[in-house]
LODRENDREN-748230 format. One record per residue (C-alpha): z, y, x; residue in three letters; chain; residue number from 1. Coordinates in Angstrom, 2 decimals. Example, Ala and Ser with C-alpha at 12.3 -4.5 7.8 and 13.67 -1.06 7.14 Angstrom:
% residues 2
VEXKE         z         y         x   code   unit   pos
VEXKE      7.80     -4.50     12.30    ALA      A     1
VEXKE      7.14     -1.06     13.67    SER      A     2
END
This chain:
% residues 134
VEXKE         z         y         x   code   unit   pos
VEXKE     -0.12     -0.11     -0.01    MET      A     1
VEXKE      0.90      2.30      2.52    ASN      A     2
VEXKE     -2.55      1.99      4.45    GLN      A     3
VEXKE     -3.91      2.91      1.38    ILE      A     4
VEXKE     -2.47      6.25      0.74    ILE      A     5
VEXKE     -3.01      7.12      4.35    ASP      A     6
VEXKE     -6.31      6.37      3.57    ALA      A     7
VEXKE     -6.24      8.89      0.78    PHE      A     8
VEXKE     -4.52     11.15      2.53    ALA      A     9
VEXKE     -7.19     11.78      5.18    ASN      A    10
VEXKE    -10.08     11.84      1.99    SER      A    11
VEXKE    -12.26     15.04      1.17    ALA      A    12
VEXKE    -10.54     14.24     -1.90    GLU      A    13
VEXKE     -7.48     14.50     -0.61    ALA      A    14
VEXKE     -7.86     17.56      1.01    GLN      A    15
VEXKE     -9.33     19.64     -1.40    GLU      A    16
VEXKE     -6.65     18.87     -4.16    ARG      A    17
VEXKE     -3.53     19.37     -1.41    PHE      A    18
VEXKE     -5.42     21.06      1.62    GLY      A    19
VEXKE     -3.82     24.25      2.44    GLY      A    20
VEXKE     -1.20     24.49      0.08    LEU      A    21
VEXKE      2.94     25.31      0.39    SER      A    22
VEXKE      5.08     22.45      0.73    SER      A    23
VEXKE      6.74     23.98     -2.17    GLU      A    24
VEXKE      3.23     23.85     -3.81    ASP      A    25
VEXKE      2.42     19.90     -2.37    THR      A    26
VEXKE      4.94     19.16     -4.88    ILE      A    27
VEXKE      4.25     21.01     -8.03    ILE      A    28
VEXKE      0.83     19.16     -7.66    ARG      A    29
VEXKE      2.12     15.56     -6.63    LEU      A    30
VEXKE      4.24     15.89    -10.24    TYR      A    31
VEXKE      1.08     17.09    -12.16    ASN      A    32
VEXKE     -1.10     14.54    -10.69    GLN      A    33
VEXKE      0.90     12.11    -11.22    LEU      A    34
VEXKE      2.75     12.51    -14.23    PHE      A    35
VEXKE      0.80     15.16    -15.99    ASP      A    36
VEXKE      4.15     17.34    -15.69    ARG      A    37
VEXKE      6.16     20.28    -13.05    ASP      A    38
VEXKE      9.10     19.07    -11.84    PRO      A    39
VEXKE     12.10     19.03    -13.62    GLU      A    40
VEXKE     13.93     21.43    -12.34    SER      A    41
VEXKE     14.13     24.19     -8.85    GLN      A    42
VEXKE     16.82     21.39     -6.90    GLU      A    43
VEXKE     14.65     18.63     -7.27    ILE      A    44
VEXKE     11.51     20.70     -5.31    ILE      A    45
VEXKE     13.79     21.74     -2.14    ASP      A    46
VEXKE     15.55     18.47     -2.21    SER      A    47
VEXKE     10.90     17.45     -1.66    TRP      A    48
VEXKE     10.76     20.29      0.44    VAL      A    49
VEXKE     13.61     20.07      3.17    GLU      A    50
VEXKE     13.21     16.12      3.07    GLN      A    51
VEXKE      8.78     17.21      3.31    LEU      A    52
VEXKE      9.26     19.67      5.80    GLU      A    53
VEXKE     12.47     18.46      8.28    ASN      A    54
VEXKE     11.94     14.95      8.69    ASN      A    55
VEXKE      8.79     13.30     10.09    PRO      A    56
VEXKE      8.78     10.10      8.82    ASP      A    57
VEXKE      7.79     12.25      5.22    VAL      A    58
VEXKE      4.80     13.00      4.24    THR      A    59
VEXKE      3.38     14.07      1.06    ALA      A    60
VEXKE      1.75     10.29      1.29    GLN      A    61
VEXKE      5.11      9.05      1.07    SER      A    62
VEXKE      6.56     11.19     -1.36    ILE      A    63
VEXKE      3.48     10.01     -4.00    ALA      A    64
VEXKE      4.26      6.52     -3.13    LEU      A    65
VEXKE      8.56      7.14     -3.74    GLU      A    66
VEXKE      7.60      8.95     -7.20    LEU      A    67
VEXKE      5.82      6.47     -8.33    LEU      A    68
VEXKE      8.12      3.47     -7.66    LYS      A    69
VEXKE     11.37      5.72     -9.60    GLY      A    70
VEXKE      8.63      6.43    -12.23    ALA      A    71
VEXKE     10.15      6.06    -15.69    GLN      A    72
VEXKE      9.97      6.09    -19.07    ASN      A    73
VEXKE      7.48      8.66    -20.56    GLN      A    74
VEXKE      6.19      8.92    -16.65    ASP      A    75
VEXKE      6.09      5.53    -16.21    ALA      A    76
VEXKE      4.31      5.23    -19.24    GLN      A    77
VEXKE      1.49      8.02    -17.72    VAL      A    78
VEXKE      1.20      5.84    -14.97    VAL      A    79
VEXKE      1.03      2.65    -17.07    ALA      A    80
VEXKE     -1.55      4.24    -19.34    ASN      A    81
VEXKE     -3.49      5.10    -15.84    ARG      A    82
VEXKE     -3.41      1.93    -14.81    ILE      A    83
VEXKE     -4.80      0.53    -17.36    GLU      A    84
VEXKE     -7.22      3.00    -17.92    ALA      A    85
VEXKE     -8.86      2.72    -14.27    ALA      A    86
VEXKE     -8.22     -1.16    -14.48    ASN      A    87
VEXKE    -10.74     -1.08    -17.60    ALA      A    88
VEXKE    -13.20      1.41    -15.38    PHE      A    89
VEXKE    -12.77     -0.60    -13.05    THR      A    90
VEXKE    -13.84     -3.79    -15.42    GLN      A    91
VEXKE    -17.33     -2.08    -16.78    TYR      A    92
VEXKE    -18.90     -1.25    -13.52    LEU      A    93
VEXKE    -17.63     -5.29    -12.86    LYS      A    94
VEXKE    -20.14     -5.98    -16.09    ASP      A    95
VEXKE    -22.52     -3.21    -15.49    LEU      A    96
VEXKE    -23.25     -5.06    -12.18    GLU      A    97
VEXKE    -23.00     -8.28    -13.51    THR      A    98
VEXKE    -25.58     -7.40    -16.65    THR      A    99
VEXKE    -27.83     -5.57    -13.45    HIS      A   100
VEXKE    -27.54     -8.49    -10.86    GLN      A   101
VEXKE    -28.12    -10.91    -14.03    SER      A   102
VEXKE    -30.97     -8.77    -14.54    ASN      A   103
VEXKE    -32.65     -8.82    -11.50    GLU      A   104
VEXKE    -32.29    -12.40    -10.93    ASN      A   105
VEXKE    -33.92    -13.05    -15.02    ALA      A   106
VEXKE    -37.07    -10.86    -13.58    ALA      A   107
VEXKE    -37.18    -12.23    -10.29    LYS      A   108
VEXKE    -37.50    -15.70    -12.34    ALA      A   109
VEXKE    -40.24    -14.01    -14.29    GLY      A   110
VEXKE    -38.37    -13.97    -17.48    GLY      A   111
VEXKE    -38.51    -10.09    -17.38    LEU      A   112
VEXKE    -40.83     -8.50    -19.12    ALA      A   113
VEXKE    -42.52     -5.09    -18.48    GLY      A   114
VEXKE    -40.51     -3.10    -20.56    ASP      A   115
VEXKE    -37.10     -4.84    -20.33    GLY      A   116
VEXKE    -37.02     -7.73    -22.34    GLU      A   117
VEXKE    -35.75    -10.83    -20.36    ILE      A   118
VEXKE    -37.69    -13.69    -22.13    VAL      A   119
VEXKE    -36.29    -16.77    -22.56    PRO      A   120
VEXKE    -36.11    -18.32    -19.02    HIS      A   121
VEXKE    -38.11    -21.86    -20.36    HIS      A   122
VEXKE    -41.56    -19.71    -20.37    TYR      A   123
VEXKE    -43.46    -19.21    -17.49    SER      A   124
VEXKE    -43.69    -16.35    -15.32    GLY      A   125
VEXKE    -47.03    -15.83    -16.38    GLY      A   126
VEXKE    -45.82    -15.11    -19.74    TYR      A   127
VEXKE    -43.75    -12.50    -17.78    ALA      A   128
VEXKE    -46.82    -10.65    -16.53    ALA      A   129
VEXKE    -47.96    -11.52    -20.35    GLN      A   130
VEXKE    -45.45     -9.72    -21.63    GLN      A   131
VEXKE    -45.58     -7.16    -18.85    ALA      A   132
VEXKE    -49.27     -6.00    -19.12    ALA      A   133
VEXKE    -48.79     -5.66    -23.16    ASN      A   134
END
């Protein structure tokens, strides 16, 4: 997990979202990105800022991971909803790739007419070529 967090931290997306922010703004942005809300209090912000600025082992990435691990109640639900949405999107992309691969395989086997219609596999490639010409 730490490798994934570190890879994201060095990404262009992370630099766009967090690059150049003050420590306080980084903490607020983390809460907003993770939970769709600001931290509960200035004391919480100050505590994280103190750790971020004074403990070399604490990074924005490690704070994000700690916040995720400690998510409770509505925050935990927000995280669960995001994971569910990400999983659904990932499955959609896998299904799309499978469909694309199936169409490619059908075309290679002579089973895809020129109009994109998949013809039964028992027809010859000549049939597909004839359909494509029509």
